[in-house]
C-alpha positions in Angstrom: 52.5 -10.2 -15.8 50.0 -10.0 -18.6 48.6 -13.3 -17.7 48.0 -12.1 -14.0 46.5 -9.0 -15.1 44.0 -10.9 -17.3 43.2 -13.3 -14.5 42.8 -10.4 -12.0 40.4 -8.8 -14.4 38.4 -11.9 -15.1 38.0 -12.6 -11.5 36.8 -8.9 -10.9 34.2 -9.2 -13.7 33.0 -12.8 -12.3 32.7 -11.3 -8.6 30.7 -8.5 -10.2 28.2 -10.9 -12.0 27.9 -13.0 -8.9 27.2 -10.1 -6.8 24.4 -9.0 -9.2 22.8 -12.2 -8.7 22.3 -11.8 -4.9 18.7 -10.8 -3.6 18.1 -7.5 -1.8 15.9 -7.7 1.4 13.7 -4.6 2.1 12.0 -4.1 5.2 8.8 -1.8 5.3 6.7 -0.8 8.1 7.1 -0.6 11.9 6.4 -3.4 14.4 7.3 -3.1 18.0 9.7 -5.3 19.5 8.3 -8.4 21.3 9.6 -7.3 24.8 7.5 -4.0 24.3 4.5 -5.8 23.0 4.6 -7.9 26.0 4.2 -5.0 28.4 0.9 -4.1 26.9 -1.8 -5.1 29.3 -5.5 -5.8 28.2 -7.9 -3.8 30.3 -5.3 -1.9 32.2 -3.6 0.4 29.6 -5.3 3.2 27.8 -4.4 4.6 24.2 -2.1 7.2 25.5 -0.2 4.4 27.3 0.0 2.2 24.2 1.2 5.2 22.1 3.8 6.3 24.5 5.2 2.6 24.9 4.9 1.4 21.1 4.7 4.9 19.1 2.5 5.8 16.3 0.5 3.1 14.8 0.7 2.3 11.1 -3.0 2.5 10.5 -6.2 2.6 12.5 -9.7 1.5 11.7 -11.7 2.9 8.9 -14.8 3.9 10.9 -13.8 5.4 14.6 -10.4 4.9 16.3 -11.1 1.5 18.2 -8.5 -0.7 16.3 -5.1 0.1 15.8 -2.4 -1.8 13.5 1.3 -2.0 13.4 2.3 -3.3 10.2 5.8 -4.7 8.9 6.6 -6.6 5.7 9.8 -8.0 4.3 10.2 -8.1 0.6 12.9 -10.0 -1.4 13.8 -8.8 -4.8 16.2 -10.2 -7.5 17.7 -7.8 -10.0 14.8 -6.5 -12.2 12.1 -8.8 -11.0 8.9 -7.6 -9.1 9.6 -7.9 -5.3 8.1 -10.7 -3.4 6.5 -10.3 0.1 8.2 -13.2 2.2 7.1 -12.1 5.5 4.4 -9.9 7.1 3.6 -9.1 10.8 0.7 -7.2 11.7 -0.2 -6.5 15.6 -3.9 -5.5 15.9 -5.0 -3.8 19.1 -8.6 -3.3 19.9 -10.0 -0.6 22.5 -13.2 -0.3 24.3 -15.2 2.8 24.2 -13.1 4.2 27.2 -10.0 3.7 25.3 -8.6 0.8 27.1 -6.9 -2.2 25.3 -9.5 -5.2 25.2 -7.3 -7.3 22.8 -4.1 -8.0 21.1 -3.4 -10.1 18.1 -0.5 -10.7 16.1 -1.0 -12.1 12.4 1.1 -13.2 9.7 1.4 -13.6 6.0 -0.7 -17.0 6.1 -3.5 -14.9 7.9 -3.8 -12.5 4.9 -6.5 -12.9 2.1 -6.2 -12.3 -1.4 -8.9 -9.8 -2.7 -9.9 -10.0 -6.5 -10.6 -6.2 -7.7 -13.3 -5.8 -10.1 -11.9 -4.2 -13.2 -15.0 -3.6 -15.2 -16.0 -0.1 -16.1 -19.4 1.5 -16.2 -19.9 2.7 -19.6 -20.9 6.7 -19.9 -22.7 8.7 -22.5 -20.3 10.2 -25.3 -17.5 7.9 -24.9 -18.0 6.3 -28.2 -17.7 9.4 -30.2 -14.6 11.2 -30.7 -13.9 15.0 -29.4 -14.5 16.2 -33.2 -17.6 14.2 -33.6 -19.0 15.6 -30.5 -18.2 19.3 -31.2 -19.4 19.0 -34.8 -22.7 17.1 -33.6 -23.8 20.1 -31.7 -23.5 22.6 -34.5 -26.9 24.1 -35.2 -28.4 22.7 -32.0 -28.8 25.9 -30.3 -31.0 28.7 -31.7 -34.5 30.3 -31.4 -36.2 27.2 -32.2 -34.6 25.5 -29.2 -35.4 28.0 -26.8 -32.4 30.0 -26.9 -33.8 33.4 -27.7 -35.2 36.0 -25.5 -38.7 35.3 -24.5 -41.2 37.8 -22.9 -43.2 37.2 -19.8 
């Protein structure tokens, strides 16, 4: 009986260890189903028609409202590691000035471009001094000689 209990506990511990090694899949965003996307007809449908069919877009163009984006990403994570994006789908809809669909594009992870951010800082006056140095540096600067007194006109 004792051997059976030990084997059972060891099996449960191993199953817990193995289940901790499985990856977690996380889907973020909202991309319309392909059958609904196929119903969007360039030149015939307006923004209101698209919104009724596909729902609210994930994002719109920065300047104006002439491009809509429906974005979805799939991430895989292992235990405590940073999640890795394994799939991305972006549906881009372009509209003309009258609000009619002009173009539909579907983009994936391979179509993305890596952007290097500039991390340098612009120096500003006073950053090299501590707060105490800045406060004590102003002692005696303000007075009558500096124009701080009352003047007559």
